[in-house]
PLY file of the C-alpha trace (Angstrom):
ply
format ascii 1.0
element vertex 461
property float x
property float y
property float z
element edge 460
property int vertex1
property int vertex2
end_header
-0.03 -0.21 -0.20
1.08 3.70 -0.84
3.81 2.50 -3.15
3.20 5.06 -5.85
2.78 7.82 -3.15
5.68 6.86 -1.18
8.01 7.07 -4.00
6.97 10.22 -5.37
6.81 11.91 -1.66
10.31 10.42 -0.99
11.82 11.73 -3.68
10.46 15.33 -2.83
11.17 14.95 0.92
14.65 13.64 -0.14
15.16 17.02 -2.18
14.38 18.95 0.61
16.36 17.38 3.50
19.59 18.71 2.19
18.39 22.34 1.57
19.80 25.04 4.12
17.23 27.31 3.16
14.25 27.07 1.78
12.14 30.23 -0.40
8.92 30.92 -0.72
8.96 29.87 -4.48
10.85 26.70 -3.05
8.07 25.78 -0.58
5.19 26.70 -3.68
7.18 24.37 -6.16
7.45 21.46 -3.11
3.56 22.18 -2.21
2.55 21.71 -6.19
4.82 18.30 -6.15
2.91 17.10 -3.17
0.10 17.99 -4.80
0.36 16.11 -8.10
1.64 13.07 -5.62
-1.84 13.33 -3.63
-3.44 13.20 -6.67
-2.18 10.70 -8.62
-2.81 8.16 -5.39
-6.36 9.14 -6.21
-7.05 11.27 -2.88
-10.10 13.05 -2.87
-9.90 16.66 -4.43
-11.35 18.45 -1.29
-8.86 16.37 0.98
-6.11 17.78 -1.28
-7.02 21.00 -1.23
-7.60 21.24 2.53
-4.00 19.49 2.78
-2.24 21.62 0.64
-3.77 24.90 2.17
-3.20 23.48 5.36
0.70 22.98 5.08
0.79 26.17 3.15
-0.39 28.27 5.69
2.20 26.86 8.15
5.26 26.85 5.88
4.83 30.28 4.72
4.17 31.54 8.37
7.24 31.71 10.44
7.39 27.84 10.97
9.94 27.15 8.10
11.17 30.14 7.01
13.04 31.16 10.14
14.18 27.44 11.03
17.76 26.86 11.68
16.62 23.31 9.05
13.87 24.68 7.06
14.03 21.40 5.06
13.38 19.12 7.82
10.89 21.68 9.30
8.78 20.90 6.11
8.82 17.51 6.03
7.72 17.59 9.61
4.90 19.68 8.20
3.86 17.53 5.77
4.13 14.12 8.07
2.09 16.15 11.02
-0.68 16.99 8.16
-0.57 13.49 6.78
-1.11 12.14 10.52
-4.01 15.25 10.85
-5.92 14.27 7.90
-5.76 10.49 8.95
-7.13 10.85 12.42
-4.36 11.69 14.52
-4.30 8.38 16.62
-5.48 4.67 16.39
-9.14 4.71 17.93
-9.77 1.24 18.88
-13.39 -0.63 19.35
-15.31 0.90 21.94
-16.18 -2.57 24.17
-17.15 -0.67 27.50
-20.47 -1.75 27.47
-22.50 -4.60 29.22
-21.93 -7.94 27.20
-22.35 -9.26 24.84
-21.47 -6.32 22.86
-23.11 -6.15 19.67
-21.05 -5.42 16.49
-22.59 -4.63 13.49
-20.33 -5.28 10.13
-22.11 -3.29 6.87
-20.82 -2.48 3.73
-20.80 -3.10 -0.28
-20.55 -7.13 -1.97
-17.43 -7.69 -2.45
-15.84 -6.02 0.16
-14.63 -8.68 2.06
-16.94 -8.28 5.06
-17.41 -11.77 5.78
-13.55 -12.49 6.01
-13.28 -9.60 7.73
-15.45 -10.49 10.21
-13.56 -13.88 11.21
-10.06 -11.79 11.17
-11.84 -9.31 13.90
-12.71 -12.30 15.67
-9.41 -13.81 15.88
-8.19 -10.32 16.85
-10.42 -10.12 19.91
-9.95 -13.70 20.74
-6.18 -13.60 20.56
-5.26 -10.07 21.77
-8.12 -9.54 23.70
-8.89 -12.82 25.35
-12.53 -11.95 24.75
-15.24 -14.92 24.30
-16.49 -14.08 20.23
-19.68 -15.10 19.11
-20.22 -14.78 14.76
-23.53 -14.79 12.84
-24.27 -14.57 9.21
-27.36 -12.45 8.22
-26.53 -12.82 4.69
-29.54 -14.75 3.15
-28.91 -13.77 -0.41
-25.34 -14.87 -1.58
-24.97 -18.67 -1.91
-23.01 -20.26 0.68
-21.97 -16.97 2.59
-23.28 -18.68 6.09
-21.03 -21.98 5.29
-18.33 -19.44 4.84
-18.71 -17.77 8.05
-19.10 -21.04 9.73
-15.78 -22.45 8.05
-13.75 -19.31 9.07
-15.13 -19.17 12.80
-13.86 -23.37 13.07
-10.66 -21.72 11.61
-10.74 -18.55 14.16
-11.66 -20.32 17.10
-14.95 -17.92 17.72
-18.60 -19.55 18.54
-20.62 -20.13 15.02
-24.60 -19.13 15.33
-26.40 -21.14 12.50
-28.87 -19.35 10.71
-30.60 -20.24 7.00
-31.77 -18.35 4.10
-35.60 -18.75 4.78
-34.98 -16.38 7.85
-35.34 -12.83 8.10
-32.34 -10.89 8.67
-33.71 -9.51 11.59
-34.70 -12.47 12.94
-31.39 -14.20 12.63
-29.58 -10.89 14.59
-32.49 -11.03 17.32
-31.98 -14.69 18.06
-28.09 -14.53 17.81
-27.73 -11.91 20.33
-30.39 -13.73 22.74
-27.83 -16.93 22.23
-24.80 -14.70 23.02
-26.35 -13.85 26.32
-26.77 -17.70 27.32
-23.36 -18.53 26.35
-21.79 -15.91 28.16
-20.15 -14.06 25.16
-18.59 -10.90 25.51
-18.89 -9.95 21.96
-21.24 -10.74 18.84
-20.36 -9.90 15.40
-23.03 -9.62 12.82
-22.16 -9.95 9.54
-24.45 -8.39 7.00
-25.28 -8.70 3.33
-24.01 -6.51 0.58
-25.36 -5.58 -2.63
-23.60 -4.15 -5.94
-24.79 -0.81 -5.10
-26.45 1.24 -2.70
-30.12 0.86 -2.52
-33.56 1.57 -0.69
-33.98 -2.13 0.23
-30.71 -2.97 0.86
-30.38 0.29 3.41
-34.09 -0.79 5.26
-32.82 -4.04 5.73
-29.52 -3.06 7.60
-31.59 -0.13 9.63
-33.72 -3.29 10.84
-30.86 -5.33 11.76
-29.11 -2.09 13.57
-32.70 -1.19 15.26
-32.90 -5.05 16.53
-29.53 -5.52 18.13
-28.64 -1.60 18.88
-24.80 -2.12 18.18
-22.41 -0.74 20.46
-19.72 -0.47 17.05
-21.42 0.09 13.29
-17.98 -0.92 11.16
-18.29 0.16 7.89
-16.11 -2.39 5.37
-14.74 -1.11 2.31
-12.35 -2.25 -0.57
-9.55 0.05 -0.70
-8.69 -0.48 -4.32
-11.83 1.55 -5.06
-10.10 5.03 -4.24
-12.20 7.72 -4.03
-15.47 5.91 -4.42
-14.28 4.15 -1.08
-14.83 7.25 0.66
-18.19 8.54 -0.81
-19.52 5.00 -0.51
-18.83 5.42 3.13
-20.38 8.68 3.38
-23.62 7.62 1.76
-23.79 4.42 4.56
-22.97 7.01 7.07
-26.28 9.06 6.18
-27.87 5.81 6.61
-26.35 4.16 9.50
-24.46 6.03 12.71
-21.23 4.54 11.35
-18.64 4.52 14.32
-15.51 3.48 11.96
-14.26 2.35 8.86
-12.09 -0.86 7.86
-10.10 -0.52 4.87
-9.53 -3.98 3.21
-7.15 -5.25 0.26
-4.89 -2.78 0.97
-1.87 -5.13 -0.35
-3.19 -4.82 -3.62
-3.60 -1.06 -3.21
-0.70 0.71 -4.74
-1.96 4.30 -4.31
-3.45 4.75 -0.87
-6.07 7.60 -1.96
-8.96 5.68 0.59
-6.86 5.67 3.47
-6.28 9.29 3.02
-9.78 10.50 2.09
-11.95 8.56 4.01
-11.41 10.07 7.38
-11.88 13.55 5.81
-14.91 13.11 4.06
-16.95 10.91 6.52
-15.74 12.45 9.75
-15.24 8.60 10.82
-11.99 7.44 11.90
-10.57 4.35 10.10
-10.02 1.43 13.00
-8.58 -1.32 10.96
-6.52 -1.94 7.39
-7.20 -5.88 6.43
-4.40 -7.10 3.45
-4.26 -10.64 2.16
-6.82 -14.09 2.65
-5.42 -15.21 5.77
-7.16 -14.84 9.15
-4.53 -12.59 10.95
-3.87 -9.94 8.20
-5.83 -7.56 10.12
-4.05 -4.85 11.80
-5.31 -1.52 13.97
-4.87 1.62 11.93
-2.02 3.95 13.45
-2.30 7.22 11.54
1.10 8.42 12.51
2.67 4.96 11.67
1.35 5.13 8.35
2.36 8.60 7.65
5.89 7.63 8.72
5.27 4.87 6.12
4.44 7.06 3.38
7.18 9.52 3.80
9.81 6.46 3.59
10.11 6.40 7.49
9.46 2.79 8.04
6.95 1.39 10.86
9.25 0.13 13.61
6.71 0.09 16.55
4.52 -2.30 14.25
7.51 -4.27 13.39
8.42 -4.94 17.07
4.62 -5.61 18.12
4.68 -8.03 15.07
7.63 -9.81 16.34
6.19 -10.08 19.91
2.91 -11.63 18.59
4.15 -13.84 15.79
7.79 -15.20 16.51
7.49 -18.24 18.88
9.58 -16.93 22.10
10.05 -20.19 23.47
11.96 -21.66 20.20
13.65 -18.37 20.00
15.11 -18.67 23.65
16.14 -22.49 22.89
17.96 -21.46 20.07
19.47 -18.41 21.96
20.88 -21.16 24.68
21.85 -23.64 22.20
24.17 -21.18 20.68
25.43 -19.70 23.98
26.57 -23.74 24.98
28.44 -23.64 21.90
25.76 -26.01 19.74
26.20 -24.70 16.73
23.47 -23.33 14.11
22.61 -26.28 11.84
20.00 -26.32 9.04
17.30 -27.17 11.21
17.58 -24.17 13.07
17.74 -22.07 9.69
14.71 -23.67 8.44
12.78 -22.54 12.02
13.94 -18.82 11.24
12.58 -19.18 7.63
9.44 -20.60 8.99
9.05 -17.86 11.60
9.74 -15.20 9.20
7.32 -16.63 6.76
4.53 -16.51 9.71
5.17 -12.86 9.84
4.13 -12.15 6.31
7.70 -13.04 4.55
10.56 -11.06 3.82
8.35 -8.28 1.78
6.15 -7.30 4.83
8.73 -6.90 7.11
10.76 -4.69 4.09
7.94 -2.34 3.85
8.31 -1.29 7.84
12.11 -0.82 7.75
13.05 2.98 7.56
14.61 3.89 4.52
13.71 1.24 2.31
11.87 3.85 -0.34
15.60 4.77 -0.83
16.42 1.44 -2.07
16.19 0.91 -6.08
13.45 -1.05 -7.23
15.46 -3.68 -8.69
17.04 -4.01 -5.63
13.86 -4.46 -3.79
12.75 -7.22 -6.30
15.34 -9.51 -4.67
13.73 -9.63 -1.45
10.91 -12.40 -2.43
9.45 -14.93 -0.69
9.39 -17.16 -3.31
13.22 -17.21 -2.13
12.48 -17.95 1.54
9.94 -21.09 0.01
12.61 -22.05 -2.15
15.58 -22.27 0.55
12.79 -23.98 2.72
12.16 -26.73 -0.27
15.95 -27.19 -0.17
15.97 -27.76 3.59
13.18 -30.59 3.30
14.85 -32.56 0.36
17.77 -32.93 2.78
17.99 -35.95 5.35
18.13 -35.41 8.90
21.59 -36.19 9.25
22.22 -33.72 6.07
20.68 -31.16 8.09
22.25 -31.28 11.07
26.08 -32.01 9.81
25.80 -29.74 6.48
29.44 -29.96 5.95
29.06 -33.52 4.66
26.71 -32.13 1.44
28.97 -32.43 -1.15
29.01 -33.54 -5.08
26.53 -36.20 -5.42
24.46 -35.07 -2.52
24.21 -31.42 -4.05
22.63 -33.10 -7.00
19.91 -35.20 -5.22
18.99 -32.43 -3.23
18.64 -30.08 -6.00
16.50 -32.78 -7.99
14.30 -33.29 -5.04
13.67 -29.89 -4.46
12.93 -28.71 -7.89
15.74 -26.52 -8.28
19.55 -26.35 -9.38
22.83 -27.11 -7.62
23.83 -23.42 -7.51
20.44 -22.93 -5.38
21.85 -25.38 -3.20
25.37 -23.78 -3.02
23.96 -20.35 -2.25
21.49 -21.69 0.32
25.09 -23.36 2.10
26.90 -20.24 1.95
23.82 -18.22 3.46
23.98 -20.70 6.35
27.40 -20.75 6.50
27.53 -16.56 6.79
24.70 -17.01 9.43
26.58 -19.78 11.23
29.48 -17.64 11.61
27.04 -14.39 12.75
25.67 -16.80 15.57
28.98 -18.00 16.56
29.79 -14.36 17.23
26.44 -13.34 18.88
27.22 -16.81 21.24
30.73 -15.07 22.10
29.64 -11.89 23.16
30.06 -10.19 19.51
26.33 -9.00 19.74
27.41 -5.06 20.82
29.92 -5.62 18.18
27.80 -6.58 15.24
25.28 -3.82 16.48
27.94 -1.04 16.38
29.03 -2.36 12.52
25.34 -2.11 11.15
25.36 1.46 12.73
27.93 2.27 10.73
27.04 0.55 7.70
24.85 3.46 6.25
27.55 5.65 5.91
29.15 2.95 3.95
26.67 2.71 1.55
26.01 5.65 -1.04
22.54 6.21 -2.31
20.98 4.03 0.10
22.25 0.69 -1.89
24.13 -2.38 -0.47
27.52 -3.43 -1.63
27.20 -4.94 -4.65
23.64 -3.83 -5.43
22.13 -6.91 -3.47
20.32 -7.44 0.24
22.32 -8.83 3.21
20.72 -11.88 2.99
0 1
1 2
2 3
3 4
4 5
5 6
6 7
7 8
8 9
9 10
10 11
11 12
12 13
13 14
14 15
15 16
16 17
17 18
18 19
19 20
20 21
21 22
22 23
23 24
24 25
25 26
26 27
27 28
28 29
29 30
30 31
31 32
32 33
33 34
34 35
35 36
36 37
37 38
38 39
39 40
40 41
41 42
42 43
43 44
44 45
45 46
46 47
47 48
48 49
49 50
50 51
51 52
52 53
53 54
54 55
55 56
56 57
57 58
58 59
59 60
60 61
61 62
62 63
63 64
64 65
65 66
66 67
67 68
68 69
69 70
70 71
71 72
72 73
73 74
74 75
75 76
76 77
77 78
78 79
79 80
80 81
81 82
82 83
83 84
84 85
85 86
86 87
87 88
88 89
89 90
90 91
91 92
92 93
93 94
94 95
95 96
96 97
97 98
98 99
99 100
100 101
101 102
102 103
103 104
104 105
105 106
106 107
107 108
108 109
109 110
110 111
111 112
112 113
113 114
114 115
115 116
116 117
117 118
118 119
119 120
120 121
121 122
122 123
123 124
124 125
125 126
126 127
127 128
128 129
129 130
130 131
131 132
132 133
133 134
134 135
135 136
136 137
137 138
138 139
139 140
140 141
141 142
142 143
143 144
144 145
145 146
146 147
147 148
148 149
149 150
150 151
151 152
152 153
153 154
154 155
155 156
156 157
157 158
158 159
159 160
160 161
161 162
162 163
163 164
164 165
165 166
166 167
167 168
168 169
169 170
170 171
171 172
172 173
173 174
174 175
175 176
176 177
177 178
178 179
179 180
180 181
181 182
182 183
183 184
184 185
185 186
186 187
187 188
188 189
189 190
190 191
191 192
192 193
193 194
194 195
195 196
196 197
197 198
198 199
199 200
200 201
201 202
202 203
203 204
204 205
205 206
206 207
207 208
208 209
209 210
210 211
211 212
212 213
213 214
214 215
215 216
216 217
217 218
218 219
219 220
220 221
221 222
222 223
223 224
224 225
225 226
226 227
227 228
228 229
229 230
230 231
231 232
232 233
233 234
234 235
235 236
236 237
237 238
238 239
239 240
240 241
241 242
242 243
243 244
244 245
245 246
246 247
247 248
248 249
249 250
250 251
251 252
252 253
253 254
254 255
255 256
256 257
257 258
258 259
259 260
260 261
261 262
262 263
263 264
264 265
265 266
266 267
267 268
268 269
269 270
270 271
271 272
272 273
273 274
274 275
275 276
276 277
277 278
278 279
279 280
280 281
281 282
282 283
283 284
284 285
285 286
286 287
287 288
288 289
289 290
290 291
291 292
292 293
293 294
294 295
295 296
296 297
297 298
298 299
299 300
300 301
301 302
302 303
303 304
304 305
305 306
306 307
307 308
308 309
309 310
310 311
311 312
312 313
313 314
314 315
315 316
316 317
317 318
318 319
319 320
320 321
321 322
322 323
323 324
324 325
325 326
326 327
327 328
328 329
329 330
330 331
331 332
332 333
333 334
334 335
335 336
336 337
337 338
338 339
339 340
340 341
341 342
342 343
343 344
344 345
345 346
346 347
347 348
348 349
349 350
350 351
351 352
352 353
353 354
354 355
355 356
356 357
357 358
358 359
359 360
360 361
361 362
362 363
363 364
364 365
365 366
366 367
367 368
368 369
369 370
370 371
371 372
372 373
373 374
374 375
375 376
376 377
377 378
378 379
379 380
380 381
381 382
382 383
383 384
384 385
385 386
386 387
387 388
388 389
389 390
390 391
391 392
392 393
393 394
394 395
395 396
396 397
397 398
398 399
399 400
400 401
401 402
402 403
403 404
404 405
405 406
406 407
407 408
408 409
409 410
410 411
411 412
412 413
413 414
414 415
415 416
416 417
417 418
418 419
419 420
420 421
421 422
422 423
423 424
424 425
425 426
426 427
427 428
428 429
429 430
430 431
431 432
432 433
433 434
434 435
435 436
436 437
437 438
438 439
439 440
440 441
441 442
442 443
443 444
444 445
445 446
446 447
447 448
448 449
449 450
450 451
451 452
452 453
453 454
454 455
455 456
456 457
457 458
458 459
459 460
């Protein structure tokens, strides 16, 4: 998400950073570039106009022109205005009500409501430790009820059965009563979507709303629809008292216009971002972190949270203990690390959150592929347990057998063994107390990389 906007704004911001003095003409030229970048990202025109007007007013005042580092001050103004327009801070679900707390999911057909319902259930179960029930009021779409039943089983939510011959309002009423009986904390009500906004759809969802009186009414919208996402949300907001927005399919949206437009147009906060089909692919929307990512500053806080949540801490501690005892780092350990990385969304997902990655050329970023990670796992799987424990024994005919077994070339096997050897040496240094030295070395790497490139133009893994 935001790839196009990040690339353009990062280029503009980079030009500003080196300037010791910024003139009024320079500010106007910069804002012209920012305006074009926002419009190309499909941000709604009223939002762009407000954004540029606010930044111009502050920039042409005393904040930038009299600053000792006007370039950096201008970057901060753009960052702060991005945060302001997206909602300042994350607004979490308001669950402060007598259980069961009803949450109504609304939106157009194809926006991803059912999948998002399951994702939200998983997030509430795993992170908030809530007892969650899900129910489908979609009596029109074939297999919608079965889909939610399957997803509920995957995420550990209680599924309330419903059928196509029931009225949606009756389904919702029964689900709320059953949630009380089963002492659930939250009941998520998935509703039917339509291909367009129509009167019958709005009447039906208003009936459901009246029956369950939800504490939260979330509008689920496809981020790839750009400005239409904000306009549709505004139309729904007139018919229903929305409390928040969930942007879905953000992994397929390179522009990011919806995220920047929807809060300004509807006045409702974006509460979650959904990306991908997996049930763990839902994250709270933090405007400040998103603004930092847009300007190529990375999102280290989200990265740390993701590591803490998804990395198996027990396995990590075992590996550290093993290395400290001088037991080495074999290919079984290497495979475990690759699987942990996949569990966190792969290298591509990690790279987006690292500061300064917008300066890395696209051809270098393209080397950071999850396909390569999967290939390495396949190569290790083609080895015998003995070979994984003692990689030094892998030579000639063994390499050929492993390459054939994994559907790769001998060169790929050699590359994997070389990477493992490098990691083994690094782990050995860490085991001998060389961690501090390694961190100092990494800190000095940036100065040794002209233009943000890694030595040899390759990524260091």
